[in-house]
N, C-alpha and C positions, 0 to 999 in steps of 0.2 A: 890585581883587578883593585880598583879606587874608583869607586862608587862619591859623588859630589854630595856632600849638606846638602837637606829638601829646603827650596825654597818654606819661608812659612804664609807665605800673602801673600797681596796683590801689587803691591810696589818694590815686592823681593824677585817678583815672577817677572816682570818687566825687565829689572834688573838684571836679571840674569838672562833676558831672551830679547829682548829688544837688540845686540848686537851678531845673533847666529848667522848661522845668511839659513837662507831658502834653497838648497842649492835642483839645478834641472841635470835630464838625461842625458850623455854625450850630444846622443843621436838628435837632439833637440836644439845639441847649439852647433854641428855640423851642418844642419838644415837652414838653419836661421845665418850663417856664416855665409854660404854657399849663393842662399839669396842674398845678399846685403852687396857681397859680391860678384857678383851678377850687371854687365850693365843690360839684360834685358826686364832686370827687374824697379818695378816703381815704387814709392810708398804709396799705394794701399794697395799694391798685392805684398809688399810686406807685410803692410800689416792683416791681411788675411790670415798671414802665414805665424807671424805674433800673435794672432789670439787663439789659436790653436793649445795653445800653453801657457794657465794663469799663473804661471812660477814667471813664467818672464817678462806679465804686462805688468803685474803686480813691481817687478825693479824700473823699466822703465817709464813706467805712471808717477811712481818714486822720483825721479828725477826731471821728469817733464814738469812735472807740479812743487819740488821746490825751485825752476826755474822761472815758472808761472806768478808764483809768492811774493818773489823780488819785483813784479809786476804790480802788483794788485792784484788778478787772476788768481785764474784755478781749472785744474785739467777736470771734463766731463766723459769725456768717452776716448776707448782705445785708443779710434784714429785720432784723438784731440794731440792726443798726447805723440802719433807718430811722427803725425809733421810737426808736432812746434821742435823732435829732438834732431825731423832728419837724421840721414845717413852715416854720418861720421862720429854721432853721441851712439848710436842703437850700436853698430858696430864694433865701438867700444866699452856700451853696456855691456853689448854678446859674449866678449874675448873675455871681459874678468866675472864672470857667474862663473860663481860654484857647480864641479858636479859631482852626480852622485855614482855608481853603480848596486842600478836592485841585485840584492840580493834575494835570490826568489825562497827561503828558507826564513827569510825575515818580516815577522810579524809587524815589525814599527817601520820600516820600507812601505809592507804593500799598505798597511792604513795611512801613513802620509803620501803618497797617490793617491790611494779612498779617499780619505778628508778630503783633496783638493779633485777626485773629479766631483761630487757635492757640491762642493761651493759653484764647479762651471756646470753643474745639472742646474744650479737654484737662478743661474747668470739666462741660461737657457731658455726657463719657462718663464721668467719674466719681459725676452726679448718676444715672445711665442703670443703672452699675453694679451703684450700692451699695440702688436704690430697689426695698423692695419686702426689702429682707434684714435691718432692722432695726435699720444701725447708726447708734448714737447720738448720729457726730461727723457722718453725709452731708453736712452744712449748714457745719460746719469744714472737711472735707474739696475739697467743692466751692470756700470761699474760699478757701485754702492753693492751690490747683490756677489758677486765675483767677488769680492773682498769681505763680504762677512765671516766668514767663516775661517779667518788666519789665522784664530786661535788653537785653533782646532790643528791644522798645518803645523805650525813651531810645534805645539806640543807630544805632535805621535812623531815626529822626529829628533827631539829633544829632550823631550819629556816622557817614553812611554811606558813606564815602567808605574808613575802616575796614574795615568790615558787606561792601563792596563786597569787599574784596580779599581777606579770610575765604572769599568762598563761589566767588570767582576761584580761592583752595588748593584746595579742598573738593570743587570740580566741576571746574577744568580741571584739576589735576593731583593726582584722588586723594588730599589728605595727609586724614589723620585732623582731624576737627573741632576736640577737646579739641587736639591740637600745631598748628591754623591760630592758634585763636585766640589762643593765648598766643602766639605768630610776633608778630605784629598788635600784639596787645594788652600783652602783659606777663601778660594776668592772662589766666581765663577770663569769660566773659560770666553762667556760675552766680556765678562769687564778684563780681561788680559786681551781677548783681540780689539777689546774699545779705546785701552790704553798705547797696543801698538801702534792700532790707525793713527794716532792722535802722536805717539813717535815718533813715525814713517811718515806724517806729510798727509798723507792718503787726503781723496776728497770731502771736503763735509761732510755730504749725502751719510757716507760711508761710516762716518764719526755719526754723528745722529744717530742713522741705523741702529745701529748698539748699544744706544745709552741706555742703561735699563729705568730709566727713568720716561725713558719712551715703547716700553715695553707694558702690553697688556695685563691685567691680571686671570687669573682665571676664571672671575665672574666674570667678566667681560668674554672671555673666550667661549663662558658659555653660553652666554647670549648670544654669542656670532653664530653658533653648533642651533639654538634655537630656531631663532632666525629663520636660518637656512630652512630649519625643518617647516616656515612659517606656525611659528605658537605664538598663538592668539594671545598669549598674555604675556606677554614683553613690553610693559609697562615705559609710560613717553620719555624719560627719563634715562633709562635702558637704550632706548629708539636713538634718542639724539647723543649719547654718547659713544654708541655706538657706529650712526654717522659719520660724526668728526673723526673715531680716529684710522674708517675704512676710504676717508677724504686726504688721510696723509701722506703725503710727498711719499714718504718709508712707506710705508705700507705695506705693498706690494714686495716689496729689498724683504722684511720679516716673514711675511707670508708666502714664498721662494723655499727662504731657510730652512721654514719649519719643515716645511714640504721635504726637502735632498734628504738633511736630518729623520727625519718621523720614518719618512721610504727604505731609508738602510736599511732600519728595524724589522720591513718589513712590509707588501704595499696590502698584505689584509687586514693585518690590524688595526685593532677598535680607532687608535687614533686617527691612524693615516687617512682613513677612511672618513671621518670623523673631516679630517683637514681637505679632502678630496670636497666634499659639499659645503666647505666653508669659501671655498674658492671658486663654483658653479653658482658661488651666489656670488659672490664680488664680480664677475662678469658676467652677472646675467642671461647662465646662460643651464641647458638642461643639466641635471647630472651626467648621467650616461655618457653623454658626448663630451662633457668636460674633462671626466676620465677615460676615457678614449685620446682624448686629447694631450692630457699628463704625461702616461707612455710614449705618445710620438713623442714629443719632446721628448720625454729620458732619453729616448734611441737615439734622436738626432742630438742630443747633447755626446751619449756615448762614445758615439760616428768619432766625434771633434777632436775628443779627450779619452784617448783609451791607452792603457800601458799594461802590455803583453808579461801575464803574470802575477796582473792585479784581476782583482772581482769587477766591472764595472757596473755600474748604475742598473741597465739598462737587464741584465740578467738575470737580476731578483724577480723578475719577472714572468723569466722561464720558468720560474722555478715553483714548482708544489709547497702546500703549507706545511710545516712539518718544522721540529724540533729542535731540528740542525743551524747551528748558530756559524756565521764566518768564527777564524781563530781571531783572539784576540788577546791569550792568555803567550806573555812575552819567556820562551822555553829558558831553561838553565844554561845549551848551546851559547842563546842567544844574548844570555847575559852576559859569558865569560864575553866575546865574541866580538859583538855590533853595538849595545851598549852600552858598554867598555866604561865612559865618559857621561853617561846621562843619570842626575840624580836621585837617589832612592827617596820611594819615600817616606815620612817624619814616620817614626812608632810615634803612637801616641800612647801615652802614659799612663797611668790613672793618676788621679789631681790625690796629694797628699790631703787626707779628712782628718780632722782632729776625731779624737779617740770618744766614742761615744758616754753619757755617764756609767757608773758602777749601776749594773743592775742588779737580779734577783737568775739565779741558773739556771739556765733553762734545762728543759730534759729533750728539744727537738729542738732541730737547725731554723724550721719557723714558728717556733711557736704562739698560741696567738698568746694575747693579754687580757688580763678581766678583763668580762664585759659591763663594765661599768667608766663611768666618769670618774675621771681625776676631783676634779670639782662640781661638783656638778648643777647646783647656788647656780658661781659664775657662769656655770658655759645653759643655763635656762634666764638667766640674765641680762645675757650679753644679746641670746638670740632674742627677747622680749624686748630688746632696746630698737632692735634693728629689724623686727616688724613692723612694731606699735610708732616707733621714734620714741626719739629722748631728747632733754637737754645736753647730754653731756655727747649727742654727738652732733657736731655741727659743722663739720666739712668733713669731704673726702679722703682726708688724712687719716681721722679718728676711726672712719668704717673700717680700715687698712691694716689700725689699729687695734681695733676690737678684733678682726678677723681673726689674725696668728696668737692673739693671747684668748678665745673662744676654743682654735684649736689645741694649744700647745699647754692654759692651764686650764683649761674651762674641760674638755674633750680627754687631754691625756695621751696625746700625741708627742709621737720623741723628739719629731722635729718638722719645721714647720718653713715654708721661705714666699715669702708674697714679691713675686713681680711685675713691678708697672709696665702697664704697656705706654708710650709712648713716641710719639714720631715715626711711630710702624718700627719697634726694637722694644723686647721687655725687657725691662734693667732689673736685678737685685735691690728691694728698696727694704725688704724687712724679715727678718729671722729670728727664729728660736729654737735652741734643740742643738743648738755647730756656736764653732769661738766662731771671732770677731778675723776671722785673716783667713779663715774658711773659705778653696777656692770659690763652691755655690755664693755666700752671700754677696761676692761682685760680679755673683755671672749677667752676660749680653746676649743675645742673637736676635738677630736683622729677622724680623715675621717675615718682608716680604720673600725669601727665602720658604720653598713648599716643606714642609715641618704637620707635626700632633700639633706645635706650637700658632701656627697661622688657622688650622683650622680651628683650634678651642677661639680663637679671634676673629674671625668670620663670621662665628654663630655661635648661641649661648655652648658649652661643653662639660661632658662630667667624664671620665677617664677614672678603671677602677685597675690600677695595671696588679694582677700576682702575679706570680708564682710559674701559674704556668701560661700567663701573655707575653710574660713577659718579655722573651727572644720577639716573638712577632711584632710587640706592640714597641720595641726600640728600633726597628726598622727604619721608622718614619719620626724621631727622634735624633735629633742635631747626636752627632757619634761623640762627640767633645761632654757629649750630658749624660751619657752612658754610664758613666760608675757614680755619679750622684742618684740614681735607680735603685735603691739596694735589691738583692734576689726576692730578699722577702714581698717585694713589689712597692707601687707606692698612689698618691690617689691625685690626678690633674686636674685641675676645673679652673673655666676663666666664668670673669664678675662682669657682670656687664652697667652699667649706666646708660639707660635707652637703650639705643641700637649701637652701643659702643662700644669695644669692649677698654676698660680700665685697668685688668689687671688678672692676672693669670696665678692661682695657688698651687705650691706641691706640697705635698703635706704627705709621712712615713712614721716608721712605726723603727727603723733601723734593722736587726735584728728579728724581729716579732715581725706576725705573721698578722693583716688587717683583717677585722672578723670583721661579716655584719654588720654587727654593734655597732662599731666606729664608721663602719663607711656611710650606712646609712644616717649615724648626727654627723658630720665630716659633710656629707651631700646637705643635710640640712644648713647648715651655722654657711656654707659659702651662697644659697639657693636666698638663706636669712638676709646677705647679704649685699643682695644685686636688691632686694626689696628696700634696704636702704640707703640706697644709689636715689632711687625712684623717689622715696621722701625726700628727701633731699632736692628732687631739682623741684618737687613739688611744689615744698616750703620754699622757694629761689622765685619760681615762678608769679607765685601769691606777693612778694615782697613789690616783683617788679611791678 
């Protein structure tokens, strides 16, 4: 058994996946071959058969779009692709398709077809939503919705061990989907889908829909739900932003795929119910009526694309709510037979940390330090300077430096690192108590990924992680940050300037427990730092 080394980031995933095939069942190839060779077949009737298999669709659209790009045009629908190619090219493409024989005992095979079924479900939802509404982009939107999930297709077939691990984090540890994907893959599946769509030359709307820059944040999704509930507290700015989003061409593409993916975890889940309300608000119809139509659309999709031996999306509508979930773990037998050539998830090794300064001998694992400041005079001096203002604190940089100094040299915390928040990233800027070459001193993280850090930047927050709460709190912290939170606990706090986060402070006592004395004073100094930023803003406005 020779498992490949795992790709570590988006570029390496695209390099690994872009030349990999998307195989079809032999029955599909045989059926289409007979249709192409039949004198009774027209391009329109052939198109209807091709539509029943998304994998065939993607190969034909790629081929047709390549021909169109040479003339400066683009494919906008399956019909457009079929009529552009003609019988000869379609027959050649069908004969060159790679085949797959479904292994009924393979989780990888079954979830490969299920992910395709989810995408097909999403495309049918869009088609039915726009039917009769006179939307001139209906076919183009359906096509974009069909290809939105190509990253899931590819990953379940060519990297099932990674997908299995992601689902373990989501289902068993209740870790956010985006955070779980980033921990395991080094990027999100949406990013993989986006870059594959670019590599394969898929239609522009597919690429635009998959762009992370067009994805709304949780705050906007919350506004969507509140709008669906007719919440009167939505302000004008939120309403304008929401209206702008819902008028975008790509919005129904995203919405349909959110529904298809979320519903696969259960139609009775809270997120699925909220999405149904958002969709009813988008369509301007009664929620109960819309839910019934969504279920009907799901049934239609399952009838059109149905792979015997796999669980169709509509099947879950018949199931009672329970703790049972579809199998998503790769067995040892499958590992040795079906996915033998697939890469193995990278083992996250604990970063080498610099040795802590020699401390006094302690009698227990997490013995508290003395309930006193290391330099109480310095601590009080800096706290007063923050609150009352000081000629020595003239810039945001001075505030950050003094915050670290107050915690490490004044309060006596063994280690403190301050992360500057800039361009939706947190970047380690100042540290005390660790070596300059310590990995934490250069740590960075994308704050668009849902995590504890993102929540700290959404609104002012203070989190005291204790030995008792550490395991639970780590579920919302990036996996590559786990080694930096000692078993004895740590404190994380955001510092705001006005309504914008400017820094996140991490402080801990290494092998010593943080007691209430140090906890309260650490919180006080970080709150005082926020006041110092307010003082700087006020001084600046007076000057202007």
